[in-house]
C-alpha positions as semicolon CSV with decimal commas, in nm:
position;residue;x (nm);y (nm);z (nm)
1;M;9,930;11,095;-3,695
2;A;10,096;10,830;-3,767
3;T;10,353;10,967;-3,582
4;F;10,169;11,036;-3,252
5;F;10,107;10,651;-3,185
6;T;10,384;10,533;-3,279
7;S;10,626;10,741;-3,117
8;P;10,845;10,451;-2,852
9;T;10,859;10,784;-2,562
10;F;10,447;10,734;-2,564
11;L;10,439;10,339;-2,570
12;T;10,681;10,341;-2,323
13;K;10,546;10,528;-2,037
14;T;10,185;10,411;-2,135
15;L;10,250;9,996;-2,095
16;T;10,519;10,059;-1,869
17;K;10,371;10,024;-1,521
18;P;10,576;9,919;-1,169
19;Q;10,640;9,639;-1,078
20;L;10,656;9,497;-0,702
21;R;10,980;9,367;-0,557
22;C;10,949;9,027;-0,436
23;S;11,265;9,097;-0,304
24;Q;11,193;9,401;-0,108
25;A;11,359;9,345;0,279
26;P;11,066;9,333;0,535
27;R;11,022;9,599;0,787
28;N;11,216;9,516;1,094
29;P;10,960;9,486;1,415
30;P;10,987;9,706;1,662
31;P;11,252;9,650;1,893
32;Q;11,184;9,518;2,243
33;T;11,328;9,583;2,547
34;Q;11,635;9,254;2,687
35;Q;11,743;9,168;2,985
36;P;12,065;9,133;3,076
37;I;12,204;8,872;3,103
38;Q;12,491;8,812;3,430
39;S;12,803;8,679;3,409
40;P;12,802;8,435;3,632
41;S;13,103;8,587;3,741
42;Q;12,965;8,945;3,866
43;P;12,787;8,871;4,251
44;S;12,415;8,949;4,238
45;S;12,255;9,232;4,426
46;P;12,128;9,093;4,783
47;P;11,754;9,144;4,831
48;P;11,559;9,444;4,970
49;P;11,572;9,396;5,386
50;P;11,201;9,286;5,455
51;P;10,982;9,583;5,601
52;A;11,060;9,564;5,976
53;A;10,810;9,415;6,244
54;K;10,611;9,655;6,498
55;P;10,761;9,594;6,812
56;Q;10,441;9,384;7,046
57;P;10,382;9,568;7,397
58;K;10,531;9,340;7,677
59;P;10,321;9,152;7,893
60;K;10,278;9,277;8,190
61;L;10,289;9,109;8,532
62;A;10,071;8,961;8,796
63;A;10,220;9,141;9,063
64;E;10,319;9,566;8,892
65;S;10,471;9,639;9,240
66;T;10,758;9,416;9,254
67;D;10,810;9,496;8,825
68;W;11,139;9,699;8,912
69;I;11,243;9,476;9,169
70;A;11,218;9,108;8,908
71;S;11,393;9,388;8,601
72;A;11,668;9,398;8,828
73;L;11,737;9,029;8,978
74;T;11,717;8,961;8,616
75;R;11,985;9,200;8,501
76;R;12,167;9,041;8,739
77;F;12,105;8,698;8,770
78;G;11,956;8,604;8,474
79;L;11,584;8,502;8,284
80;G;11,534;8,198;8,533
81;A;11,640;8,363;8,826
82;G;11,422;8,704;8,805
83;L;11,114;8,533;8,723
84;A;11,149;8,325;9,013
85;W;11,237;8,561;9,221
86;A;10,894;8,791;9,075
87;A;10,681;8,491;9,182
88;F;10,783;8,438;9,536
89;L;10,761;8,846;9,598
90;A;10,400;8,853;9,428
91;V;10,307;8,487;9,611
92;G;10,490;8,656;9,915
93;V;10,214;8,935;9,885
94;V;9,904;8,782;9,833
95;S;9,995;8,593;10,104
96;E;10,066;8,879;10,331
97;Q;9,734;9,026;10,270
98;I;9,559;8,725;10,327
99;K;9,692;8,695;10,668
100;T;9,650;9,025;10,743
101;R;9,258;9,018;10,639
102;F;9,211;8,676;10,828
103;E;9,388;8,861;11,148
104;A;9,135;9,117;11,120
105;S;8,842;8,909;11,090
106;Q;9,010;8,702;11,379
107;Q;9,030;9,022;11,633
108;E;8,753;9,143;11,541
109;A;8,555;8,790;11,634
110;N;8,728;8,801;11,973
111;T;8,683;9,149;12,101
112;K;8,450;9,212;12,312
113;D;8,307;9,519;12,537
114;V;8,330;9,428;12,958
115;E;7,946;9,465;13,084
116;K;8,103;9,583;13,418
117;E;8,449;9,806;13,399
118;E;8,644;9,681;13,778
119;E;8,963;9,874;13,880
120;I;9,263;9,635;13,835
121;V;9,570;9,781;14,078
122;L;9,951;9,718;13,980
123;P;10,179;9,706;14,198
124;N;10,419;10,002;14,043
125;G;10,156;10,232;14,129
126;I;9,927;10,225;13,798
127;R;9,539;10,130;13,853
128;Y;9,321;10,086;13,515
129;Y;8,975;9,978;13,391
130;E;8,846;9,781;13,148
131;M;8,681;9,830;12,843
132;R;8,697;9,643;12,587
133;V;8,941;9,286;12,592
134;G;9,061;9,272;12,274
135;G;9,121;8,956;11,996
136;G;9,445;9,044;11,804
137;T;9,781;9,052;11,947
138;A;9,980;9,144;12,155
139;P;10,251;9,350;12,152
140;R;10,577;9,310;12,220
141;T;10,967;9,510;12,252
142;G;11,032;9,591;11,834
143;D;10,686;9,602;11,726
144;L;10,457;9,867;11,566
145;V;10,194;9,959;11,756
146;V;9,939;10,200;11,668
147;I;9,674;10,313;11,898
148;D;9,486;10,581;11,975
149;L;9,571;10,846;12,281
150;Q;9,342;11,050;12,499
151;G;9,556;11,207;12,798
152;R;9,438;11,458;13,067
153;V;9,567;11,605;13,415
154;E;9,400;11,376;13,694
155;G;9,096;11,600;13,847
156;S;9,138;11,886;13,525
157;G;8,836;11,885;13,227
158;E;9,096;11,963;12,978
159;A;9,268;11,686;12,778
160;F;9,701;11,774;12,681
161;V;9,627;11,518;12,379
162;D;9,349;11,381;12,226
163;T;9,381;11,124;11,849
164;F;9,021;10,998;11,950
165;E;8,876;11,424;11,850
166;E;8,773;11,352;11,460
167;G;9,020;11,423;11,165
168;K;9,332;11,380;11,441
169;R;9,597;11,058;11,327
170;P;9,636;10,821;11,600
171;L;9,994;10,819;11,749
172;A;10,231;10,518;11,630
173;L;10,501;10,415;11,838
174;V;10,767;10,081;11,859
175;M;10,727;9,912;12,112
176;G;11,043;10,033;12,355
177;S;11,168;10,255;12,137
178;R;11,287;10,632;12,300
179;P;11,191;10,976;12,312
180;Y;10,824;10,865;12,314
181;T;10,567;11,079;12,097
182;K;10,395;11,345;12,247
183;G;10,151;11,241;12,458
184;M;10,313;10,922;12,625
185;C;10,467;10,804;12,878
186;E;10,649;10,498;13,033
187;G;10,327;10,402;13,244
188;V;10,125;10,449;12,899
189;E;10,372;10,150;12,707
190;Y;10,380;9,948;13,006
191;V;10,022;9,890;13,046
192;L;10,037;9,803;12,667
193;R;10,233;9,551;12,722
194;T;9,945;9,339;12,844
195;M;9,704;9,472;12,574
196;R;9,558;9,352;12,275
197;A;9,437;9,493;11,949
198;G;9,128;9,554;11,987
199;G;9,140;9,689;12,363
200;K;9,093;10,024;12,509
201;R;9,161;10,056;12,866
202;R;9,129;10,377;13,139
203;V;9,428;10,447;13,327
204;M;9,609;10,597;13,584
205;V;9,937;10,688;13,655
206;P;10,161;10,833;13,862
207;P;10,428;11,060;13,851
208;S;10,699;10,823;13,883
209;L;10,596;10,676;13,539
210;G;10,410;10,983;13,381
211;F;10,613;11,312;13,345
212;G;10,755;11,329;13,678
213;D;10,831;11,564;13,967
214;E;10,949;11,788;13,710
215;G;10,667;11,823;13,449
216;A;10,658;11,837;13,130
217;D;10,593;12,072;12,873
218;L;10,414;11,967;12,582
219;G;10,495;12,263;12,315
220;S;10,211;12,496;12,176
221;G;10,117;12,683;12,513
222;V;10,053;12,300;12,678
223;R;10,217;12,223;13,005
224;I;10,231;11,917;13,220
225;P;10,236;12,063;13,559
226;P;10,508;11,883;13,847
227;A;10,398;11,591;13,995
228;A;10,102;11,558;13,812
229;R;9,873;11,245;13,823
230;L;9,788;11,174;13,470
231;E;9,434;10,941;13,371
232;F;9,450;10,834;13,016
233;V;9,216;10,632;12,737
234;V;9,459;10,385;12,538
235;Q;9,284;10,185;12,261
236;V;9,481;9,961;12,022
237;D;9,415;9,987;11,668
238;K;9,717;9,752;11,509
239;V;10,022;9,553;11,602
240;S;10,255;9,501;11,307
241;V;10,523;9,183;11,445
242;A;10,891;9,260;11,428
243;P;11,052;9,041;11,170
244;S;11,198;8,813;11,372
């Protein structure tokens, strides 16, 4: 019994306790990601380019009808000259519109119907009756004239030309030009020279200023007999003055 309690092996196991070791190194903290230090000798990478801006729509010019002209002038003479020409053309268009409206109002105001038609005989054999006195511009050589025309052989009820009918277009001619439009003749042009825009006349033309002694074939089965005297109703719708 004494041997059991005095056994050195037992005492050693009983009295010996685990000791804390103060010299134990502390646990390492979790590794942190460190930024690499760039060497001064190494060039830094360029910053990313900024996002491209959305293109803005170009403003329209005041006079869109002259955009292509202004663009061509800008390419040839530069931006300043192109813009100056665009402004000049825009002002010209507006001025022409104002002028046209003013002339139309003046023509309407000065146009008057004739109360009593009187026959006027010219030295070349033309006779005419004034039906309405025009208040617009008188045509000259080179001017563009737009007219309504009705023509028939004197004494005949059938018209060989009539633009007064609904759906028919007026005739356009340049004063002094040849050949004449169908139905036109030298006598009608002669009378037009003493008319004004807005005017209207009934005109009798002799054969010498009409289609002559041979007559004329106007097509579509319409033929003017030889040495025919002609009767016209002429109305001047518009006169565009040729540039000088």
